[in-house]
C-alpha positions as CSV (number, residue, x, y, z in Angstrom):
1,M,86.9,116.1,147.2
2,G,87.0,113.4,149.8
3,A,85.3,110.1,149.2
4,A,83.1,110.5,152.3
5,A,81.5,113.5,150.8
6,Q,80.6,111.6,147.6
7,R,78.7,108.7,149.2
8,C,75.1,108.1,148.2
9,V,73.2,105.2,149.7
10,I,72.6,102.7,146.8
11,R,71.2,99.3,147.8
12,K,68.9,98.0,145.1
13,V,70.6,97.8,141.7
14,C,69.2,96.5,138.4
15,V,71.7,95.5,135.7
16,V,70.0,95.5,132.2
17,G,71.2,94.0,128.9
18,G,69.4,93.5,125.6
19,T,67.6,96.9,125.6
20,H,68.8,96.7,122.0
21,G,68.3,93.1,120.9
22,N,71.3,92.9,118.6
23,E,73.8,94.1,121.3
24,Y,74.9,90.7,122.6
25,T,77.5,91.8,125.1
26,G,74.9,93.1,127.7
27,V,72.9,89.9,127.4
28,F,76.0,87.8,127.9
29,V,77.1,89.8,131.0
30,V,73.6,89.7,132.5
31,R,73.4,85.9,132.1
32,K,76.9,85.6,133.5
33,L,75.8,87.6,136.6
34,E,72.9,85.3,137.0
35,A,75.2,82.3,136.9
36,M,77.4,83.8,139.6
37,R,74.7,85.2,141.9
38,S,76.1,83.6,145.1
39,R,79.5,85.0,144.5
40,L,78.0,88.4,143.8
41,S,76.3,88.3,147.2
42,L,79.6,87.5,148.9
43,R,81.6,90.2,147.1
44,F,78.9,93.0,147.3
45,P,77.0,92.1,150.5
46,S,75.2,95.5,150.8
47,L,73.8,95.4,147.3
48,E,70.7,93.7,146.1
49,I,71.4,93.0,142.4
50,T,68.6,92.2,140.0
51,T,69.3,91.3,136.3
52,L,67.1,91.7,133.3
53,V,67.2,91.2,129.5
54,A,64.9,94.0,128.5
55,N,63.9,93.2,124.9
56,E,63.9,89.4,124.6
57,A,61.8,89.4,121.5
58,A,64.2,91.6,119.6
59,H,67.1,89.6,120.9
60,R,65.6,86.4,119.6
61,E,65.4,88.1,116.2
62,N,68.9,89.6,116.4
63,R,67.4,93.1,115.8
64,R,67.9,96.4,117.6
65,F,64.2,96.6,118.0
66,L,61.1,95.1,116.3
67,E,59.0,98.2,115.8
68,E,60.4,101.1,117.9
69,D,63.5,101.8,120.0
70,L,62.8,100.5,123.5
71,N,65.4,102.9,124.8
72,R,63.2,105.9,123.9
73,Q,60.0,104.8,125.7
74,F,60.6,105.8,129.3
75,S,59.9,109.5,129.5
76,A,57.0,110.3,131.9
77,E,55.0,111.7,129.0
78,K,55.3,108.4,127.0
79,L,54.6,106.2,129.9
80,S,51.4,108.1,130.9
81,G,50.2,108.8,127.3
82,P,47.6,107.0,125.2
83,P,47.5,103.2,125.1
84,A,50.8,102.0,123.7
85,M,50.7,100.9,120.1
86,S,54.2,99.5,119.2
87,L,55.6,96.3,120.7
88,E,58.4,98.2,122.4
89,A,56.0,100.8,123.9
90,R,53.9,98.0,125.3
91,R,57.1,96.3,126.6
92,A,58.1,99.5,128.4
93,R,54.8,99.5,130.2
94,E,55.1,95.8,131.0
95,L,58.5,96.4,132.6
96,I,57.1,99.3,134.6
97,A,54.3,97.1,136.0
98,S,56.4,94.0,136.6
99,V,59.9,95.1,137.4
100,F,60.7,98.8,137.7
101,G,57.7,100.4,139.4
102,Q,56.3,103.7,138.3
103,K,58.7,106.5,137.3
104,A,57.5,108.6,140.3
105,S,58.2,105.8,142.7
106,P,60.9,103.5,141.3
107,N,61.8,100.2,142.8
108,F,65.5,100.5,142.2
109,D,68.1,102.9,143.5
110,L,70.2,102.5,140.4
111,V,69.5,101.1,136.9
112,V,72.6,100.3,134.9
113,D,71.9,99.7,131.2
114,L,74.7,97.9,129.2
115,H,75.2,98.8,125.5
116,T,77.6,98.3,122.7
117,T,78.4,100.3,119.6
118,T,80.0,99.8,116.2
119,A,81.8,103.1,116.8
120,N,85.4,103.2,118.2
121,M,84.3,104.7,121.5
122,G,86.2,102.4,123.8
123,A,84.5,102.1,127.2
124,T,82.1,105.1,127.6
125,I,80.1,105.9,130.8
126,I,76.9,107.8,130.0
127,A,75.5,110.0,132.7
128,D,72.6,112.5,132.5
129,Q,72.7,116.1,133.8
130,W,69.8,115.4,136.2
131,D,71.7,112.8,138.1
132,A,74.6,114.3,140.1
133,F,75.3,110.9,141.7
134,A,75.7,109.3,138.3
135,V,78.2,112.0,137.2
136,R,80.2,111.3,140.4
137,A,80.2,107.6,139.7
138,A,81.2,108.1,136.1
139,A,84.1,110.4,137.3
140,H,85.2,107.7,139.7
141,L,85.2,105.1,136.9
142,T,87.6,107.2,134.8
143,T,90.2,106.8,137.6
144,K,90.0,103.0,137.3
145,G,90.7,102.6,133.5
146,D,90.8,104.2,130.1
147,R,87.2,105.4,130.0
148,K,85.3,108.4,128.6
149,I,82.3,110.2,130.0
150,L,79.4,111.1,127.7
151,Y,77.3,113.7,129.5
152,N,73.7,113.9,128.3
153,A,72.3,117.4,128.7
154,I,69.0,116.2,130.0
155,P,68.1,118.3,133.1
156,S,65.0,116.4,134.1
157,R,64.6,112.7,135.0
158,E,60.9,112.8,134.0
159,N,61.9,113.9,130.5
160,S,64.6,111.4,130.0
161,P,63.4,108.7,127.5
162,Y,66.1,106.2,128.4
163,L,65.4,102.9,130.2
164,A,68.0,103.6,132.9
165,S,66.1,106.7,133.9
166,I,63.4,104.5,135.4
167,G,65.7,104.1,138.5
168,K,66.2,106.8,141.1
169,H,69.7,107.0,139.5
170,A,70.8,106.0,136.0
171,L,74.0,105.0,134.2
172,Q,74.6,103.5,130.8
173,I,77.8,101.7,130.0
174,E,78.6,101.5,126.3
175,C,81.6,99.8,124.8
176,G,82.9,99.3,121.3
177,P,83.7,98.9,118.6
178,T,82.0,95.6,118.0
179,P,79.7,94.5,115.2
180,Q,76.0,94.0,116.0
181,G,75.0,90.4,116.8
182,V,78.6,89.5,117.7
183,L,80.4,88.8,121.0
184,R,84.0,90.0,121.3
185,H,86.0,88.9,124.3
186,D,87.7,92.3,124.7
187,V,84.4,94.2,124.6
188,V,82.9,91.8,127.1
189,E,85.9,92.3,129.4
190,A,85.7,96.1,129.1
191,T,82.0,96.0,130.0
192,E,82.5,93.7,132.9
193,A,85.4,95.7,134.2
194,A,83.4,98.9,134.2
195,L,80.4,97.3,135.8
196,F,82.4,95.6,138.6
197,D,84.3,98.8,139.3
198,L,80.9,100.5,139.6
199,L,79.6,97.9,142.0
200,E,82.8,98.1,144.0
201,F,82.3,101.9,144.2
202,L,78.7,101.4,145.4
203,E,79.9,98.9,148.0
204,N,83.0,100.7,149.3
205,G,83.2,104.2,147.9
206,G,86.3,105.5,146.2
207,E,88.1,108.4,144.7
208,V,86.1,111.0,142.9
209,P,88.2,113.6,141.0
210,G,87.0,117.2,141.4
211,E,87.4,117.8,137.7
212,V,87.0,115.4,134.8
213,E,87.0,115.6,131.0
214,A,83.5,114.9,129.6
215,F,81.9,114.9,126.1
216,T,78.5,116.4,125.7
217,T,76.0,117.0,122.9
218,D,74.8,120.2,124.6
219,G,74.8,123.0,122.0
220,S,76.0,120.7,119.2
221,H,73.2,118.5,117.9
222,E,74.2,118.9,114.2
223,K,74.2,115.6,112.3
224,L,76.5,115.0,109.3
225,E,74.5,113.8,106.3
226,W,76.2,110.9,104.6
227,P,76.3,111.3,100.8
228,V,74.0,108.7,99.2
229,D,72.5,108.0,95.7
230,E,68.8,107.9,94.8
231,F,68.5,104.5,96.4
232,G,70.2,105.5,99.6
233,F,73.5,103.7,99.0
234,P,76.6,105.6,100.1
235,T,78.5,107.5,97.4
236,A,81.4,108.3,99.7
237,V,83.5,106.8,102.5
238,V,84.7,108.3,105.7
239,S,88.1,109.9,105.3
240,K,90.9,107.7,106.6
241,S,92.1,110.7,108.6
242,L,88.9,110.6,110.6
243,Q,88.0,106.9,110.6
244,D,88.0,105.3,114.1
245,R,89.1,108.6,115.7
246,D,86.1,109.0,118.0
247,F,86.1,111.8,120.5
248,M,88.7,113.8,118.6
249,P,87.6,117.4,117.6
250,L,86.6,117.9,114.0
251,A,87.6,121.4,112.9
252,P,86.1,123.4,110.1
253,G,87.6,122.3,106.8
254,D,88.8,118.9,108.0
255,P,88.1,116.1,105.5
256,V,85.0,114.1,106.5
257,F,84.0,112.1,103.4
258,V,85.8,111.1,100.2
259,S,83.6,110.6,97.1
260,Y,83.8,108.3,94.2
261,D,85.8,110.8,92.2
262,G,88.3,111.4,95.0
263,S,86.8,114.8,96.0
264,V,86.7,115.6,99.7
265,V,83.7,116.7,101.6
266,P,85.0,118.9,104.4
267,A,83.5,119.7,107.8
268,A,81.2,122.7,108.0
269,T,82.0,125.9,109.8
270,T,81.0,124.5,113.2
271,T,83.5,122.5,115.1
272,L,82.1,119.0,115.8
273,P,83.5,115.8,117.2
274,P,83.3,112.7,115.1
275,A,81.4,110.6,117.7
276,A,79.9,112.6,120.5
277,A,80.9,116.1,121.4
278,S,83.7,118.5,122.0
279,A,85.7,117.9,125.1
280,S,85.1,120.2,128.1
281,R,86.2,120.3,131.6
282,A,83.4,119.3,133.9
283,K,83.2,119.8,137.6
284,S,82.1,116.7,139.6
285,P,79.0,117.7,141.6
286,S,79.6,117.5,145.4
287,K,76.1,116.2,146.1
């Protein structure tokens, strides 16, 4: 498809880090953007870029969250429900009032939420089913580097619990592996590269392939239970044949865990991937 057919007018962009307080990369990138604001304006003159550290309190404590995951507080149902009880639920409503605007009338054309992971996922662009523009942008980003697309099967923006969904459009950039509470130069660079390629796409457009490989949890929500003892301590390790091989199919009978005694716990009868979902060919929406 031609680039002209892929354009969507995006002007107001909010770049968020620290939604999970122990993911330092997003906080670092947000603060770096704040330090180079004048250069951003010159490089991306059509974009109004706002930055935010979403969960400062959890970040100060080096914790993912204090009471409840902030990145699960933004569905319309949660935002309009009874008075918020947890610190993160109250924080979500504070952000709605002071930064984002109501979900029905958002202040930003696009919210980009920066995350890291301990999993060996590389640079992963997360887009939701409800947002055709985000899927196109993610498809473009795969043409600019070694990146994967994780496609969330969430058909309705109103039902999405993720912070990024508070914008008219939403993308999450997740890079790893990196330990929690640690800054790695290569992971910072991968995050920045994906973010700046995205901003360049918003400013100038670019190639959008008509077909891309994507990973999705749709139809495959099974979780693999880790063998533990009565105290919850692991009694097995991940098989070395599987370790760090994220996004590779896991077939029935493949070794998953190796127990104390050397016995192997195999995959069940359902084909699962070790990190996200089985690969599929996904058409890039045309509008």
